C-alpha positions, -999 to 999 in steps of 0.1 A, spaced: -203 -116 116 -205 -109 76 -208 -71 65 -241 -64 42 -238 -69 6 -255 -34 -4 -246 -38 -46 -259 -68 -67 -223 -93 -68 -231 -96 -107 -227 -53 -117 -197 -55 -88 -183 -82 -103 -183 -68 -138 -171 -38 -131 -141 -57 -110 -134 -80 -142 -131 -46 -163 -107 -35 -139 -88 -65 -141 -88 -66 -180 -72 -34 -183 -44 -49 -164 -43 -75 -186 -39 -48 -213 -5 -35 -202 4 -61 -175 38 -64 -194 51 -30 -188 34 -36 -150 62 -64 -147 88 -45 -155 80 -24 -127 76 -52 -106 40 -55 -103 32 -93 -106 -8 -98 -104 -7 -132 -90 -46 -136 -82 -75 -117 -94 -106 -139 -80 -142 -116 -77 -138 -99 -52 -103 -99 -47 -69 -90 -61 -36 -102 -50 -3 -86 -60 31 -91 -51 58 -59 -58 89 -64 -64 122 -40 -68 138 -43 -99 159 -19 -94 179 -34 -67 208 -62 -75 196 -88 -69 157 -76 -73 136 -84 -44 99 -94 -34 91 -62 -8 54 -69 1 19 -79 -15 -12 -62 -16 -46 -75 -12 -73 -56 -29 -111 -62 -19 -134 -51 -42 -165 -59 -24 -195 -32 -34 -169 -18 -60 -178 10 -72 -206 21 -50 -177 19 -21 -138 19 -31 -119 -10 -28 -103 -20 4 -66 -24 6 -41 -42 29 -6 -47 25 4 -85 33 33 -106 38 39 -116 -3 45 -154 5 15 -162 31 -8 -132 21 -13 -121 59 -17 -85 72 12 -68 82 7 -55 118 15 -18 121 48 -27 143 56 -53 113 54 -34 83 84 -37 58 76 0 41 53 29 56 53 47 20 63 78 33 52 107 11 68 142 16 38 169 17 39 200 -1 26 232 14 -1 252 -9 15 286 -23 -15 300 -7 0 290 27 34 292 25 53 325 44 72 342 14 109 339 21 105 314 48 121 276 52 92 253 56 99 223 72 76 196 66 80 160 83 74 134 56 39 119 60 35 79 63 3 69 40 2 36 58 -17 44 89 -27 26 125 -32 38 159 -13 10 176 16 -12 165 -10 -42 169 -34 -31 142 -36 -35 103 -26 -3 87 -48 10 62 -35 29 33 -43 67 41 -56 81 9 -87 91 -15 -99 58 -33 -95 36 -5 -122 18 15 -110 25 49 -101 61 41 -133 67 33 -144 53 61 -120 67 90 -139 94 111 -112 118 106 -123 119 66 -160 122 69 -159 152 53 -145 137 20 -169 112 6 -158 86 -14 -189 105 -44 -165 136 -45 -138 108 -60 -154 84 -77 -154 95 -112 -117 109 -109 -100 76 -117 -94 72 -78 -106 37 -65 -90 20 -100 -69 -9 -95 -44 8 -115 -46 41 -95 -41 19 -62 -14 -1 -74 3 30 -87 7 45 -55 15 15 -38 46 19 -61 50 53 -66 55 56 -24 63 20 -14 87 7 -39 103 33 -66 119 49 -36 141 19 -27 176 29 -40 194 2 -25 200 -29 0 207 -6 41 227 -38 58 231 -28 93 256 -48 112 261 -45 148 292 -60 167 290 -76 195 322 -73 219 330 -100 242 358 -121 263 376 -146 252 388 -169 276 413 -191 285 410 -227 296 389 -223 325 405 -230 363 398 -262 379 
């Protein structure tokens, strides 16, 4: 069943067009960073992320952003296969977008070492689920019960939820940290045998 549209599509489309136009103004810069806007047809934007810092450069993943009801609601964001546009399941995600959280100064204990685990920004509860980008400015974040006290309306005018902001966050945590290819080879040891006896 289709979800009810809450905003006049002409209004959302005008805001969508503005976001895409702002992207196009700086597109050469974004391409150098490895962002390729493949398709922008209301309400969706499809961007493929490359890692130009690798030799040879690589396509890492795609992102599909849905601007339906924008900006009453922020865009929906899914990481997808860059060739098929199929959303990755949690178990198949090529990058989890890890971030090193910081401890606010007022919560840190003076003179004590803080051990804080990296936090994945792509979140799902089951390996078969499609994970969502867990940051303010993403529809799935604001719809999740754990963030019921963090209304989109508190972030709407801050720049979070814009096309640039979301692509920048995906790049910052998903592509920029990639330093090199990591090739893992596992030798398999078996017996070589002579001719089989009759």
